[in-house]
N, C-alpha and C positions, 0 to 999 in steps of 0.2 A: 206566492207571499200575502196576496186579499185572505190567503184561506185560514193564515193566524187567526182573523177576527171572531170565528167562530168557535175557538179550542177554547176559549174561555166556558162558553155552554157546554159544547159534547164531553168535555173529559172532568166533571163534577157528573154529568146525567150519564152516563158510563158506571163511572162509578158508584152510585145510586145505585143503577141496576145489580155491577155485579154484587153488591154488598149484600142484597135482597137475598141469594144462594148463602151466605155466610151468615146471617142472621143468629141462629143458635150456636156459635162456634166465636164465644168474643176473644179468644187469639186474634185469630185471624181481622175479625173486622176492625177491630183495635187495630194492627197495624195496618190491614190496608187502608183505611180512614186517612191515616197517617202520612203512611207513603205519597196515595193518589192527592189528598190536599199541597203537600210538598209538590209534586209535581208541573202542578194548575199553580202553581204560585211562580216558580221555576218560570213557566209557561209564560203566565202573565207579567213578570217580571220582566221578559223577551221583548212582547208585541208591545210594552209600554215602550222599550227604549227606540223601536223599532219607528214609533209614532213621532214622538218627539226631536227623532233625529228623520224620518223623511216626510212624512205627515200622516192624514188619515189614512185607513184601511179602508178600504169599501169591499166588500161582496158581495157580488149579485147572483145568490143561488138559482143552478140549473141555468147561467147562461142568459137567464130574461135581463138585458137590459131595462135600470132604473127607470122611470119609475112603477115596470110593468111588474116586475119578481119582486122574491121577497127582500132586504136589503139589511145588510147588517153593516154598521159604520163602527166601526172604531176607532175617535176622536180623542184630541186635548183632553178634554170632560170626561167624557164615559170610562173611559184606559184607566185613569184615574181612582178613580170611583171602585171601576171591579178591580183592580194590584188591592186597594184599600178590605175592600169586601176580605177578597184572597188572607192578609196579611192578619186581621182580624178572627179568619175564618182556624189559620193553623192555633191559635190561641185557642181556640173555645175546642180544634175536636184532640187536641193534646191535654186540656183540664176535664174532659168529658170523663174520662176511664171512674174519675175520683170523686164526681160532683155527681153522677145521674148510679141511680141502681142500677145492678144486673138485668133485673126484671126487665126494667123498662130499654135498657140498650137493647137487651131481645126481640122490642117488638117492632120492629126495623128500625132503629133511631138513629143509627149514621146513613141507610136510605135516603130518608126525610129531608136529611141536614142537609146531603149533596142535591136534591132535588131543590132545596132552598137554594143552594149555593149558583145553582144553573139559572131557579129560571129568575134570580137578581142580578145576576150579569148579563142574561138575554134582555129583562126592560135594563138595562145599561145602553149595551150596543144597537140594539135594535134600530132601523130603519125608519120604519112606518109606526102609524097608529094602530092599528086594529093588531100588527104583532106585538104592542106595547102589553093592548089588555091581554093576545094568550097569553105572554109571557107575568104579565101579574096574578092571573087564575091560576099558572103553575105555581110560583110563590108561594101563594094561594094555598093551594089543597098540600101541600107540602106544612104549610107554616097550621091547618088544621088537625094535620097526624099527630103535629107537635105536641100541639097545644094541650089537645084531649090522652096524652100517651102519661094515665093514672086514674083515670076514672075517680077521682075525688069528688066529692058530691058540688063542693065550690069551682074545682075548677071544670067539670061540666056546666055547672050555672054560666061562669065567665069566660068557657069558650063558645056556647051557645049564644053569648051574648056576643061574641066576635063574627062570628058566621055567619050572623042574622046581618049584621053594620057591612059588613064586605063582600057577603049576596049583593045588597040593596044596591051601592054603589057601584061593585060591577055591573051589574043592568042598567044602571044612570048610564057609565061610563060607553059602553057596546052600543047604545040607544046616540045617544052623542054621538059616536063617533060618525053611525049612520047619518045622521040629518049633515057633521059635517062634508058625507062623499057628496048627499046630495047635491048641497052648495057650489061644492071645489072638483070634484070630479074625481076623485084621486085620495089614496091616505099614503101614501110613502106624506113624511115632511117637508121633506124637501119640493115635494114640487108641492105641496098643499102653499109652503110660505109665498113662494112664487105667484103661485095665481091664487090668494087671497090681494094682493099687491090689486088685482085688477079686477074681486067682488064689489060692484056696487051695494052692493043687501048688505050694509056696513052694522045695520041693526041687527041683522042677524047671526050675526060673527062673534058681537060683544055680547051675544046672550049666548050664544053657543064655549065664547073664553070663559062667560065666570058658572058656564055647567059643568065645567071641565075643570076648574079654580077647583068650586063645589065637592067635585072627585076623588082629585087629588088631595085636597086639605083636609081630606076623611083621613084617606088610607096616612097621611102625616101628621096626624093628630095635632091640627094648625087650631082656634080658637073662632068657634066654639064649638069645633067638631071632635074636640077631644072625649068627652064622656065615656067611650068607649076603652081609650086606654091604658089608664095605668091600672086597675085590675088585671086587664084580659093578659098584662104583661109579665107580672107576678107570680101568677096561677101555677105557671110548670116552672119546671124546672130550672137552675140558675143558668144554664149552659143557653136552652131555650132561652129563657128570660134577655138573654145576652147578644143573642142572634139577633130578637124580636128585637129590641131598642136600639142596634144597631145597624139593621138592615131596613126593617117596612117601611119605619117611616121616613125612612133618608128616599128609598125609591119613590115616595111619593114628595118629598121636593124636590128630587131633582126633575122628576115629569113637572112640576108645575115651574122651572128655572129652563126646561131645556122647550116648552110651547111657547114660554111666555118673552124671547130671548129670539127664537127663530121663525115665529106661527104669528102671533099675532102681538105683535112691535109696537104697531099701531095704537093698542086699545090703550087710550090717555089714560081716563078714568083708573086704572085699575092702577095708577103709580101710589096715591093717593089711600086711597079702599091697601091695599099692600102695608101699608104703612099703620092704618090703624091693628090691622091684623095682630100686623108682629107685635103690636106695642100692650097689645090683649091679653098676645102667649104669651108674654113675657110674664107678664104680672098675674093674670092667673095659675100660672103654670109654678112658680113660685110659691105662693101661696100656697096650693094646693102639696108642694113640699113641704114646706116650715109646718101645715098643718095638722101633719102625722107620723108617728114614731113606729112605724113597721119600718125597718132599714129596705127590706128592693120596695117598697112602692113610693118611699121616697127619693129612691134612684128612676123610679117611671115617672114622679109624675116632671122633673129633674130632663126628661127629654122633649116636655113640650117648650120653654123656654128658648130653650136652643133651638129650635125650629123658625122660630119664631124670629132670633139671630140670625137665621142664615136666609130667614125671608127679608128681611130689610134688605141685601143688600140687590135683590131683585127688584125692592120699593124706590132704593135711591137711584140705580140703573144708573150706577158713571163707574169706571175702568175699576178704581182704587177697591169703593163698596163692591161689588165681584168679583175683586180677587179675595174681599176677603167673607164672605161668601163662603166660596171654593175652601178656602182656610181651616175654615172654622166648618166647617162639616165634614171636612175629610178626619181633623183635629175631634169633633167630635162623636162620628165612627167610631173612631177607637179608644178612646178613652171610657165613653161611655160601655161598651165592652169590657171595661177593666172593672169597673164600676160595682153593675151589674154583676159578674165574678167574685168580686170582693163582698159585695151582698150575700153572694150564697156561701161563700168560705167563712164571713161574718155570723148567720146563721148558724151556720155547723158546728163554729167553734162555739159559742154561745147556747146551741142548747133550740135557741127562740129569735124570732126573727121584730121581737120587741122592745126598743131602746131601754124604757122603763122598769124590763127583769134584766139587764143589762148591766156591766160595772166589772175596771179593774182588768178589763181585757189587755192589754197593756203590761201589766207583769208574769201572763202566762205566753201573749202572741207577739210579744214586738216587734222584731217586723212588718208583720201583719196592719199593726197599728201605726206604723209611720209610713209603709205602700200607700193606706189609704189618708193621712195626714197628706202626702205628694200628692195624690190623686184628687183633691178638694182645688187648691192650689192652682193645678193643670187643670181643671175645670172649669174654676174660677175665671182664670185671665189672668192671673197675678203674673209677672215679672220672672224672670224669660219664657215662661211656658206657653208650648204651642196655643190655650185658647188666648193668651193677650197680644199674641200676633194677630188672628184672627178678630179680635174683637179691635185692637189697634185701626186695622184696614178698616172694618165698618165703624168705626167713630168718625173718622179722619174724612170717608167716602161720604159719613151724614152731613160732615162741617159742611164737602164739600157742597152739597145739596141745600143748604142749611136749615136742616131738620134737626133740629136745633132741641125739641120736646123731647123730642125719639132719643137723642143722642142721653139726654138725662134720664130716663127709665130704662134704658140701658145700663149705665153707668150702677144704676140704687139694683137693679133688677140683679147684678153681679155680684154686689155685697151679700143681695140676701140668695145668692144660690151659694156661696163658700160660708155662711150664716149655715145653711141649713144641711150641707154638707157634715161639717164640722159640728152637727149637734150628733153625728154618729162617733165620731172622734173622741164630743165630749163626755157624753152618756154612756156610752160602749166600753171605752178602754179607763178614759180617765176613773180615778175613784179608788178607794180601798180594796184590794189583793183578796178575790171571793178564795177561801180555800175550798167551798164544797164544789167547786167548778171543776170537772174532769178536762183532764189535761188529754188534747186528742194532738195526732200526728196530724201536720199540714205540710208534710210530705207530698211532694208532684204539684202543690197548688201553686205556689207563690211563684215559682218561674213562668208559667203561662203568662201571669197577670203583668209580673214585670218584665217581662218580653215588650207587653203592649203597653206598658207606661212609657220605657224606654224607649221604645220608639214614640209617641207622646211628647216625650222633654226634647230628642233630635230636632226635632218638625221644630219646635220653637226656638231652643239654642242656635240649629243650625240654620236659622231660615233663613241668611244673609243665599245660603247655598241652595234652601229651596224654591225660595221667595217666587224666582226669575219665571220657574213651570210654574205658580200657578196663576204668575201675569201674564204670564203667553194664553192658559186656560182663559182669563178672563179678557183680553183682548180681541179673542179669537169667537165669546160669544154676546160680544157688542159688533162683533160684521158678519151676521145673518148668511151675507154672502159667498163667503167662503168654504159655510157649509152646504149652502145649496150647488155649488159651480163643484167643491169637492163630488156631489154623490151621482149630478145629476151631468158632469163634463162637458158646462157648457164651454 
């Protein structure tokens, strides 16, 4: 049964390798990519069911008992994120043939996507810090291939910045893991969590915690480390942008939550520091979204405040707030994918991504317009959508933790996020009918986006069904001994 823990990594890895042999045959590539992602989704749904029914699945590869071997841990937190990853990947792979040019598809596009999914799943499921670094590199190498695909001047400029920033942070990451190994003598996360309680060099551990936060904060695009992200995420094709916006920053914030609920729980000063970073991420992210008239860039900037909201729950660090972080994390992965894909469809329909050159699209594309309208409400957290449930839990947890200032900032940010996305509807869809605009077919484009939107709405409307599972995750994260005992079997 424990072998199931590695299947979400192995299946997309094998799929990516197999698809490399059919990269010139688009018909087969498209069929196989859809088939493999559906198979992987079914497997992950089954693994998720097993985990929530029977507890964490621990795979000790090569029969090397933890902490000595490579360990994969499918626990409540990791498996729910792997499930969300596969749900949004289904939408992306079904819409890809419509939004990605045939030429780009032939350059191993589907191979790179499956390697990205494999790397992201591995980062969520790994049980030791060094392999977290390894899977970061797997997903980054796949993302390098995806971001340079096309070769435009602006694309090459942004991809160079993206590669250099991630290369620099990866060097710091592996060096910090080496320092941590020198202090505690292990890289297994459960074993580290056990040993840090015995280490007397608390100053050294605090320094390591800060550096790791810097590394993961860069990858998560938190303030002030987000400067590389917005333009890098909009230069690829819309499907790639959707995967980047939904997955890459979320792996960073997942890593922060994991290590600061498991390993560095006792580093007290980080709580106030996290609140400041969360607040500044909300403020500067939404300012960036309001300052641009580019549809794709507007959505990319909205990634930053969402990471701030997720960090807020960790900063407050009570059960309600952590449940809010997990709820909002799942919600944001899904709705950001939908919004990036919507930005791609709108750009395709209007022939431009500049809002100042749009107007009256609602007359030609009414369904597209109203899908965007509903998506804006979901993102901003208007009741009864999923964003509202996550933010309600975060704000309730913040009140419990007597963090009133951050509550006010969060509420104001939510209103500005709503306005920033509604800008697309007001300037792009409202107004007089443009008779010169050529009507383009949206066949096959709105289905995958509607799938994500329906699922996101279900998370909100069906909160009574979903919340108990999220609350289980929050309770689990607050008690690191549960993770330690399940892995080390003590």
